[in-house]
Each structure stands twice: as structure tokens, then as C-alpha cells.
N, C-alpha and C positions, 0 to 999 in steps of 0.2 A: 385460493392458495396459489394458483398460477400467477396471479397478479402480484401477490406478496413476494413470490420468488423473483419475479422480474424487477420489482421495486427495490430489492435489497442490493442491486448491482452484483449479480451472482459471480461474474468473472473475477473482479478484484477480491470479493469476499472469499471465494474458494481459494484463490491464489495465495492471499496473505495467510489464511488458515493453514494451508498445506505447507507453505514455506516455514512458518513458525514451528509447526509440528515436526517437520524434518530436522530443523535446527535443534529442537529439544532432543530428538533421538540421537543426533550426532554428538551431543555433549554428555550423553549417558543417562538421560531420563528413562526410567523403565516404562513398560507398556501402560501401566495405570497413569503414570505421570504424563506420558505423551497424549493419552486420551483426555486428561484434564486440561492440558495446554490447548488441545484442539477445540474442546467445547468452550473454554474460556475465550479464546480468540474469536471463535465463531460468533458468540453472543455479542462481543464488542463490535465486530464487523457488521453484523446484522443491524445493530442499533445505528451505526454510522450510515449505512446505506439507506435504511428506511427514513432516518431523520433528514437525509439529503432530499429524498423525493417529497417528503412532507413539507419541509421548509421552502423548497423551490416550486411547489405545486402551482402557485399563481403565476410565477415567471414562466414555467413550462407551458401553461395554458395560453399565455400571451404569445409565446413563440410557436404555438401549435405543434408541440412535441408529442405527436401521436404515438411515438415509440415508448412514451412513459405511461405506465398502467393507469395512473390517476387521470391523465388527460384523455386516454382512450376509453375511460369509463369502466375499466375493469374492477376498480375498487375506489372507495371514498378516501379523501385526504385524511379524514379523522381516523380511519382504519389504520392507515400507515403510521399516523402519529401514535396511536395506542401501541402498535407493534414495536415502534422504536423505544418507547418508554418501558414496555415489558422486557425487551431485550437488555436494555441498560441496567434495569433493576436486577435481573438475573446475573448480569456480568459482575456485579459488585461482590457477592459472596463467592462466586466461582474464582474471581481474581485472587481473593485473599486465601482461598483454599490452596493456592500455590505457595503460600508464605506471605508474611506481612510486607516484606520489602518488594517481592515480586508483584504482589497485588497492587501496592501503591504505584509502582512503575507502570503496570499495565493500565490502570485507571487513568493515569496521567496521559498515556498514549491515546486512550479513547477520548479523553477530554480535549486533547489537542485536535483530534479529527472533528469532534463536534464544533470546536471553535472555528474551524474552516467553514463548516456548513452554516454557522450562525453569522458569518460576516467577513472573516479574514480572506475568503475567496475573492473578495472584491477590492483587495488592497494590494500594494506592491509586495507585501509579505505573504502572499498566498502560498508560497513555497515552504514557509516555515513550519506549518503543522505537519506536512509530509515529512520534512526532515526530522522533526521531533519524534513523531509516531514511529516511523521506520527505524530511526536510530535507537529507540528504546527497546525494540523487540529483542535484540540479543541480550540486553540487560535483564529483561523480564525472564528470559529462559534460564540464564545462569544463576539468577537470584532464587529461582525455584528449585535448585538442586538441594539434595540433603544437606550438603555443606555449601551454603550460598557464597558465591563470589561475584564480583562485578566484572562484566565483560570487558576485554581490553579495548583501548582506544581505537585501534584499527577496525575492530568489528563495529563499534558504534559509528565511526566515520563512514564506513562502507554502507551501512544501513541508511544513514542520513542521505548520502549521495544517491542511493537507489530510490529513495523517496522523492527527492527533487526531480530526478529523471522521469520517474513514473508520473509525477504531477504534470510535467510539461507535455508528455505524450498523451496523457489522459484528456487534457482540455483541447487538444487539436481539433477534434470534430466540431466543437461548439464555439470557436473563437469569434467568428463573425456574428453569430446570433447573440453571444454573451455581450459583445460590445454594444449591440443595439438595445439590449435590456439593462445596460448600466453595470454589468459585471466586468470590472477592470482589474483583474489580478495581473501578476507579472507576465504570464504568457500572452494575455490579451493586449497588454501594452507593447509587447515585443512584436506581435503579429505572427501569423501562421508560418510564414517562410522562415523567419529568424528563429522561431521556437523549434521548428523541425530540425534546423541545423544545430541549435544549441542543446537540444534534448540529449543527444548522444554523449555530450561532454561529461556530465556527472555520472552517467552510466559507465562510461569507459574508465573514469577515475575510480569508481567503486570496484570494478573488476581488477584494476591494477593494485588497488589497496588490498584486496583479498588474496591476490597472488603473492605480493611482496611484503605484506604486513606481518603475517605470522613468522615466528622465528625459524631460522634455518632456510636452506635453499628450496625454491619451489619444486614440487614434484612434477613428473612428466605429465600426469593427468591434469595438473593445474595449467600447464602450457596448452593442453588440448582444449580445456575450457576457455582459455583466453582466445584461442583461434575461433571457437564457436561464437563467442561474444563479438569478435570482430566481424564475422559474417552477418550476425543479426544487426549490428550497428550499421553495416553497409545497407541493409534492407531499409532501415530508418532514413538514411540519407537520400535514397533514391525514391522514397515514398512521395505520392502526389498530394495535392492540397484538398481533394474532395473528401467528404465526410466518411465515405466507406473506407478509403485507404488510410485516413487518419485514425479511424478506430483500429485498423490493423496495426498502426504504429503502437497503440497501447498494448496490444497483444504481444507484439515483439518485445516491448519493454518488460512485460511480465515474464516472457521467455528468458530474457537476460537475467531477471531476478532469480528464476529457477536455476539457471546455470550457476549463478553466484552462490545459491544455497549449496549446490554441489561442491563449489570451492570451499565453502564453510565446512562441509562434511569431510572432504579429503584433508583438511587441515587438522583433523583428529582432535586432540585435546588442547589445541592452541587457544581455544576460547576460555578454557578454565586453567 
């Protein structure tokens, strides 16, 4: 069980699940609806995390990634594969329990993430699955309301920008090793230094979109959120190139995402 927990990439799994659940609460989903959103997103994220470790098992072994449970011998690759498929099978009915439109959108987001694991991570379009999957989350939430509506463009754009920024921060620890193993997504082609400098750009644009995208003047608390984001972005800019600090860069990116969820919440009914 410990190995499966580690193999699911628990930090992004918990972060994305929490973010989407908070977003559901902010647009008026009741307690039962929020729980359904949480369980739905959790199964999708578990399938994505486990499929990543299963698909990359041989590559991780070549790179001696002993931080990976499969390489460390904590569990077999076949076990992770079975767990990934069980999670994605459970994700299908749970997604449609939120409504036909919401279910289709969520499954598209999950399929996009699987496409990354299955090969897009090694192309110049490695950022695209992150943009699609994160951008669709607000749409999934609003289409699951009793009266379904499509999330406004500024919400979709900010989600997509957050996804791109998270992708760039996420791969920082592995850029050198990925290049040696033939994984050449956009960040690997840019290199660690340029990726670290460019990662804050989509994150900053996402924050600005969330503050100035909703109708009406920004609230005072939105300005506070923007200041917090600026501080976190500063932390990314001064981060070093070693793996430990690069992993911290991803945590900072998730922190910015949580602040931006707060900006979603304070925007009230702007999403609907």
C-alpha cells in the first residue's frame, strides 16, 4: 500500500483533487456534489499517476530512480498497471454521475493526461496535455451544476496557463536525466535554466487573468492574493538547479495554484 501511495504521485494527486473540490464548493455544489467531485477527480488522478510509473518503469530503472517504488522493489510494475486500469475504470461511471456533459469533459481531461504519459511528454507539445487537462477542470465543475453552464473563457484560460506553468516546474528535477533517456519535451529542449526562468510566466499570467478576468473591479483580497503570488514567483526565480530545489519549485507552483483557487473562490458567482 505504501508503494502504491508513492507511485500515484501523491502531491499533485492531492493538490489537483483539493483544488477542484474547492472550486466546486465556490460555485455552489452542495456537500454531496463536492464529495462526488473529489472522488471523481481522485480516481482520475490516481490513474494518471499510476500509469506514469507503470509506463516509465523501464526508463526509471535505466536511470536508477530508486525514489520510484517500482525501481526500489516495493511493488511490481504489473501491480501498478493493474491499479491504473482499476482507477480509470472506476473513473468512468463516477465522471458521468456528475452529468453527461461534465462526465465527458472530465474523461477528456483524464485522456489528455494519459496521452502525455503515453508519448506526448517526449515531443515539443509536452505542455499541451497540461493545458487541456487543467483548462477543462473549471468546465467540468460548472457543467456538473444542477443547471449546467460552461465556465467563462477567463477561467478556462487561467486553468490552462496554470497547467503549463505546473508542467514546466514539474519536470525541472529530471531534465538532465530525461535528455539522456531520450525524453525531449519542451522543457528538456529549453534546458533547466531557461525553463526555471520561463515557468513563472504562465503562472503570472494565470494570476492576472483570475484577478482582472471576472466582471467588475478586483476585490481587496484579490490584490492580496496577487501579492502572495508575486512572492512565490520570486521564490521560483531564485531557485537553484539541483534536484532538491527543483522539486521545491513544483511545490511552489502548486502553492500558486492554491492561491489562484482562492482567487476563483473570492470571485463568487463569476464562474456561473
